[in-house]
N, C-alpha and C positions, 0 to 999 in steps of 0.2 A: 299166604296160600294161593298165590295167583299162578294159575297154569302157565302163562307166558314165562314166568319167572322160575319155573322149575326145571330141573333138568330131566332127562328121560328116565333115570332110575328113581327119581323123586315121584315121577307120575306113576311109575309101576309100584312104587311101595304104598302111595296113598290109595291106589286101586286095591291092592291087597288088604289094606286096613278097612275096606268097604267104607270108605268114606263117601259122603254124598257129593256129587259134582252140580254146581250151580252155574246157571246161565242167566246173566242179568241182561233184561231186553230193555232197550229205551227208545230213543227216537233222535232224529235231526229235524228240527222244526223251530219255527218262530216262536219266541215266548216273550211277547210284548217287546217294547222299546229297549228294555233295560237288562234282560237276561241273555246268555249265550244260548245259540240253537242247539247246542248238545246239553242242555239242562237235565233232561230226563235221564239220559245215558250217563252223564257224570254223577247225578245224584244217587242213581240205584247201583252203580259201580262201587261207590265209595260206601254206601250202607251195607251192600253185600260183602264187601272186603272186610269191614269192621265186624259185621255179623260172624264171619267166619273166624275172626281172631278170639271170639268169645266161645262159639261152638266150632271145632275144626271141621273144615270142609275145602274142597278145591273150587275155586271160582274161576271160570272160563272168562276168555275175553268177551267184553260186552257186544252185544248185537247193536250197532248203532242204526243201521238201516232198516227201517220197519214200514209200518203202514200208516201214512199221514195224508190221504188224499184231499182231506179237508181243509189243510192249510197251504196248498201249493199255490195259493193266488198271493202270498207273501214271500219275499226273497228269503233264501236261507234253508227253506224246505226241501227234503230229499225223501221221497215216498217210493217204496216198491209196491208191486201189484201184490194182491192177497195170494195168488197161487204160487208166485215166487217165494214169498216169505213161508209159506206152509212147506214148500219143497226145502228150503233153507233150514228151517227148523228141524225137519224130519232127519236131514242128511248130517246135521251137527249131533243130534242124539245118538245116531247110529254110531257115528266116529267115536263118540265119547264111550259109548258101550263097547265099541271093538276095542278101546284102551282099557277095558275092565270094570268100568264104573256102572252098576246096575240101577243105581237110584239117581236120577237126574231132577234137580229143582229148577224150574223156571221163575224167576222174580222179574215181575213186570213193573216198568217204572213210567209208562205212557198210557194214559186211558183210551187213547184210540186203538190200542192193541187188544182192549179186553175181549170184545166179542171173536176176534180172529184166534186168539190163544185159546178161547173155550172150543171153538171148532176144531184146533188142531189136537187138544185132548181127545176129542172123539173119532176125529179122522184116525188116530193112532191105532184105533181098533180095527181097522180094515186088515191090517196084516200083523202077524204074530210077532211081538218084539221079545228079546231077552232081557228086557229092563223095563223099568216102571218110570213113568213121566209124572211129577208132582208139580203144581204151579201155585204161586201167591199171585193172583192175578190184580187184586186191589190191595196192595199191603198199606197203602196209605188209609185204609179203613181202621186200622189200629191206632190212629192219633185223633181219630174224630172225637171223642169224649174231651180230651186234653186241649185239643186246638179251640174248641168251642169257649174254653174257659180262659185261655191266654191270648186269643186273637181277637181284634176289634172288628175287623171287617167281616160281614156276615156273607157277602158274595165271595163264593170261592171256586176253583176249578183248575185254573191255568195262570200260570206266572201271576199268582195272588198273594196275598201275604204271608199266607202259609208257604206256599213254594218259595217265595222270595225270602223269606226268613231262613229256610232250610239252605238255600243257595249261599245267603250271607255267611252262615255258618260253615259250609263246606268249600265254597271258592269265592270268597268274598272279591278277590282281585279282579274276578271275570264280569261282576256285576256293575251297571251304570244307572245308578239311582237317579242321577240329576237327568235321565231322559224321561222320568215319569213326571208329567205335569199336573195330572189330575186323576181322580177316581175314574176307573174305566165306564164307558158307555156300554149299554146292552141294548139288545133288540128282540125281534122276533118274526116268525113268519105271519102272525095273525090268524094261525090255523090250529087251534087248541085240540089237542088229541090226535091230529094228523101228523105222521112223520113224513119228511122229505129228503132228499139228499143235501139240502143247504141249511139244516135246522142250526148247525154250529156256527156256520158263516153269518147266520142272521142274528144270532144271540151274541157272540164274541166277536163284534165288528172291529175292536182294536187288538183283539188276539192277547189279551190280558183281562183279568177280571178282578171286581173289587178296588181296594186301593192298597197297592203294593208299599206306598211310602209309610204304612204302619208297621212294616217288617223291621225285626230285629235279629240280631246275631244270636242273642240269648233265647228269643223264642225259638229260633231254629235249632239251638243245641237240644232243648227240651223234646223237639218234636222228633230229631233225629235219632236221638237215643231212645226214644220209645219204639221207634220203627225197627232199630238195630236189636233191640231186645226181643219184639215179636219174630223177626226173621231168625234170629239165632234160636229161639224156642221152637220154631218150625223145623228147622234143621235136626235139632236133638229128637224132635217126634218122629221125623221121617227116618232117620237112622234106626230107630228102635222099632219102626213099623214093620209088622209080619202080617198084617190083616190084607191090605190091598194087593200084595203080590200074590196071595192065595186066591182072592177074588177074581184077579185078572187071569192067571191060570185056569181058573173053573170057567170063566168066559170063554177063552179060547177053546177049551176043550168040548165045550157045549155047541159054540157057534161054528167052529171049523173042524172039529174032530182031531185037534192037535194037542 
């Protein structure tokens, strides 16, 4: 159910069936010395594709170009401005709605998008839309419990044992494990409780965390399958949801008299 593989009549039929349209959002950025720059995008594309096979939905082409200003000091990263991304997201959703899909689910694969996507959800309230936006901003939260049981490295978050394991399961041929020589070094700004623009740069000095050498394809399979189930369940619940559209209509009526 990949949008770009469907014919025009296929798209029309899917919209008439009131299927949920999914927009995977990833990134292009450094993932340590061993993972491809498209890791977030490839991973979330595959997860949403497999989730849509379990619970029918239409999966839009993945948005690769997003918000990664914190990693521009390493080769391979491509970052757009926040304003540009907010505009792109709105125009994509408007176009998807014009094609007849009234429930749009954004599935995020890059932690750096978290705050921006939450802003986007609220910014969408400025103008009355004829569609509803849903978002899985941190779908990896669904694997936290099982990851703690099967993964050995306790430092996680970026190109770590968990993410590397999922990569080994989904795109092993693109990973160069021989480039990882040691457990990652971490640092800090030495300003507890104070946020700065360079907190991430100070912390993840090598742009990977923990010890990716502990990653295995089997661990990846377990983690990926758990996230797929989580996303598929979200698709199912969104398709059945009647409450959010009613709340949104009530908001528009009271806020704008529409």
